[in-house]
C-alpha positions as CSV (number, residue, x, y, z in Angstrom):
1,M,-8.8,17.0,-4.0
2,I,-5.8,18.4,-2.2
3,K,-2.1,17.2,-2.7
4,F,0.7,17.0,-0.1
5,V,4.3,16.6,-1.2
6,S,7.2,15.6,0.9
7,I,10.9,15.5,-0.2
8,F,13.5,13.8,2.0
9,S,17.0,12.4,2.3
10,L,18.3,9.3,4.1
11,K,20.3,9.2,7.3
12,D,23.9,8.2,6.9
13,G,24.6,4.5,6.5
14,S,21.1,3.7,5.2
15,D,20.8,0.7,2.9
16,Q,19.1,2.3,-0.1
17,E,17.8,-0.9,-1.8
18,R,16.4,-2.3,1.4
19,L,14.7,1.0,2.1
20,W,13.3,1.3,-1.4
21,N,11.8,-2.2,-1.1
22,Y,10.4,-1.5,2.3
23,W,8.9,1.8,1.1
24,V,7.2,0.2,-1.9
25,N,6.1,-3.1,-0.4
26,T,5.2,-2.1,3.2
27,H,5.0,1.6,4.0
28,A,3.3,2.7,0.8
29,A,1.0,-0.3,0.7
30,N,-0.1,0.5,4.3
31,A,-0.6,4.2,3.6
32,R,-2.6,3.5,0.4
33,R,-5.2,1.6,2.4
34,V,-5.9,4.5,4.7
35,P,-9.4,5.9,4.1
36,G,-9.4,9.4,2.5
37,I,-6.2,8.9,0.4
38,T,-7.2,8.9,-3.3
39,K,-3.7,8.6,-4.8
40,Y,-0.2,7.9,-3.5
41,V,2.9,8.2,-5.7
42,I,6.5,7.6,-4.6
43,N,9.7,8.6,-6.3
44,R,13.4,8.0,-5.7
45,V,16.5,9.5,-7.2
46,T,18.3,7.0,-9.3
47,D,20.8,9.1,-11.2
48,P,21.3,12.8,-10.0
49,I,22.1,15.0,-13.0
50,R,23.4,18.1,-11.2
51,G,24.9,18.3,-7.8
52,D,24.0,16.3,-4.7
53,N,21.8,18.1,-2.2
54,G,20.9,14.9,-0.4
55,F,17.5,14.6,-2.0
56,W,16.7,10.9,-2.2
57,G,12.9,10.5,-2.4
58,M,9.6,12.2,-2.8
59,A,6.1,11.2,-1.8
60,E,2.9,12.7,-3.4
61,I,-0.3,12.0,-1.5
62,W,-3.8,13.2,-2.7
63,F,-6.6,13.5,-0.2
64,K,-10.3,13.9,-0.9
65,D,-10.2,17.1,1.3
66,M,-8.6,18.5,4.4
67,D,-11.0,16.5,6.6
68,A,-9.6,13.3,5.0
69,Y,-6.0,14.5,5.7
70,N,-6.9,15.2,9.4
71,Q,-8.4,11.8,9.7
72,Y,-5.3,10.3,8.1
73,L,-3.2,11.9,10.8
74,L,-5.3,10.2,13.5
75,D,-5.5,6.8,11.8
76,R,-2.2,6.3,10.0
77,P,-0.3,3.2,10.9
78,E,2.6,3.5,13.3
79,D,5.8,3.1,11.4
80,D,8.9,3.3,13.6
81,Y,11.1,1.7,10.9
82,W,10.3,4.5,8.4
83,L,11.3,7.2,10.9
84,S,14.6,5.4,11.5
85,F,16.0,6.4,8.1
86,Y,13.9,9.4,6.9
87,K,15.3,12.9,7.1
88,P,12.7,15.5,5.9
89,I,13.9,18.2,3.6
90,F,10.7,19.9,2.6
91,S,6.9,19.3,2.9
92,S,4.1,21.4,1.5
93,W,0.6,21.5,0.2
94,V,0.8,22.2,-3.5
95,E,-1.5,23.1,-6.4
96,E,-1.2,20.7,-9.3
97,K,-2.1,21.6,-12.9
98,E,-1.7,18.8,-15.5
99,I,-0.7,20.1,-18.9
100,N,-1.8,17.8,-21.7
Protein backbone atom coordinates (compact mmCIF):
# COMPACT_ATOMS: atom_id res chain seq x y z
CA MET A 1 0.00 0.00 0.00
CA ILE A 2 0.96 3.63 -0.43
CA LYS A 3 -0.14 6.60 1.69
CA PHE A 4 -0.91 10.18 0.68
CA VAL A 5 -1.14 12.95 3.31
CA SER A 6 -2.62 16.40 2.81
CA ILE A 7 -2.56 19.21 5.40
CA PHE A 8 -4.70 22.29 4.86
CA SER A 9 -6.18 25.45 6.32
CA LEU A 10 -9.53 27.10 5.69
CA LYS A 11 -10.28 30.25 3.77
CA ASP A 12 -11.21 33.27 5.89
CA GLY A 13 -14.82 33.37 7.05
CA SER A 14 -15.37 29.61 6.79
CA ASP A 15 -17.94 28.04 9.12
CA GLN A 16 -15.78 25.37 10.79
CA GLU A 17 -18.60 23.21 12.19
CA ARG A 18 -20.52 23.19 8.92
CA LEU A 19 -17.36 22.27 7.05
CA TRP A 20 -16.44 19.51 9.49
CA ASN A 21 -19.92 18.00 9.14
CA TYR A 22 -19.70 18.23 5.36
CA TRP A 23 -16.22 16.69 5.35
CA VAL A 24 -17.30 13.74 7.52
CA ASN A 25 -20.74 13.08 6.09
CA THR A 26 -20.35 13.92 2.40
CA HIS A 27 -16.81 14.42 1.12
CA ALA A 28 -15.13 11.61 3.05
CA ALA A 29 -18.03 9.24 2.47
CA ASN A 30 -17.83 9.85 -1.29
CA ALA A 31 -14.05 9.48 -1.39
CA ARG A 32 -14.16 6.28 0.66
CA ARG A 33 -16.35 4.59 -1.98
CA VAL A 34 -13.82 5.19 -4.76
CA PRO A 35 -12.24 1.88 -5.88
CA GLY A 36 -8.56 1.57 -4.94
CA ILE A 37 -8.79 3.47 -1.63
CA THR A 38 -8.11 1.01 1.16
CA LYS A 39 -8.28 3.44 4.10
CA TYR A 40 -9.27 7.09 4.57
CA VAL A 41 -8.67 8.99 7.83
CA ILE A 42 -9.53 12.63 8.49
CA ASN A 43 -8.34 14.85 11.33
CA ARG A 44 -9.10 18.40 12.41
CA VAL A 45 -7.45 20.69 14.92
CA THR A 46 -9.64 21.19 17.98
CA ASP A 47 -7.25 22.86 20.41
CA PRO A 48 -3.89 24.15 19.13
CA ILE A 49 -1.22 23.80 21.81
CA ARG A 50 1.56 25.98 20.38
CA GLY A 51 1.11 28.80 17.91
CA ASP A 52 -1.34 29.19 15.07
CA ASN A 53 0.08 28.35 11.65
CA GLY A 54 -3.36 28.08 10.05
CA PHE A 55 -3.34 24.26 10.10
CA TRP A 56 -6.96 23.15 10.42
CA GLY A 57 -7.17 19.63 9.03
CA MET A 58 -5.34 16.65 7.62
CA ALA A 59 -6.40 13.77 5.39
CA GLU A 60 -4.58 10.44 5.17
CA ILE A 61 -5.49 8.24 2.20
CA TRP A 62 -4.12 4.74 1.60
CA PHE A 63 -4.17 3.30 -1.89
CA LYS A 64 -3.54 -0.26 -3.00
CA ASP A 65 -0.79 1.00 -5.32
CA MET A 66 0.11 3.91 -7.61
CA ASP A 67 -2.21 2.59 -10.33
CA ALA A 68 -5.12 2.83 -7.86
CA TYR A 69 -4.15 6.44 -7.08
CA ASN A 70 -4.00 7.33 -10.79
CA GLN A 71 -7.44 5.77 -11.29
CA TYR A 72 -8.75 7.76 -8.30
CA LEU A 73 -7.60 10.96 -10.01
CA LEU A 74 -9.69 10.02 -13.04
CA ASP A 75 -12.79 8.77 -11.17
CA ARG A 76 -13.01 10.93 -8.04
CA PRO A 77 -16.31 12.73 -7.58
CA GLU A 78 -16.47 16.42 -8.52
CA ASP A 79 -16.58 18.45 -5.31
CA ASP A 80 -16.79 22.18 -5.97
CA TYR A 81 -17.99 22.87 -2.41
CA TRP A 82 -14.83 21.34 -0.92
CA LEU A 83 -12.66 23.55 -3.11
CA SER A 84 -14.53 26.67 -1.95
CA PHE A 85 -13.00 26.52 1.55
CA TYR A 86 -9.87 24.36 1.26
CA LYS A 87 -6.43 26.03 1.26
CA PRO A 88 -3.64 23.45 0.83
CA ILE A 89 -0.57 23.83 3.05
CA PHE A 90 1.30 20.62 2.26
CA SER A 91 0.71 17.32 0.45
CA SER A 92 3.09 14.38 0.14
CA TRP A 93 3.51 10.67 -0.28
CA VAL A 94 4.78 9.30 3.03
CA GLU A 95 6.23 6.12 4.45
CA GLU A 96 4.38 4.92 7.54
CA LYS A 97 5.81 2.69 10.25
CA GLU A 98 3.49 1.69 13.07
CA ILE A 99 5.33 1.21 16.36
CA ASN A 100 3.54 -1.17 18.74
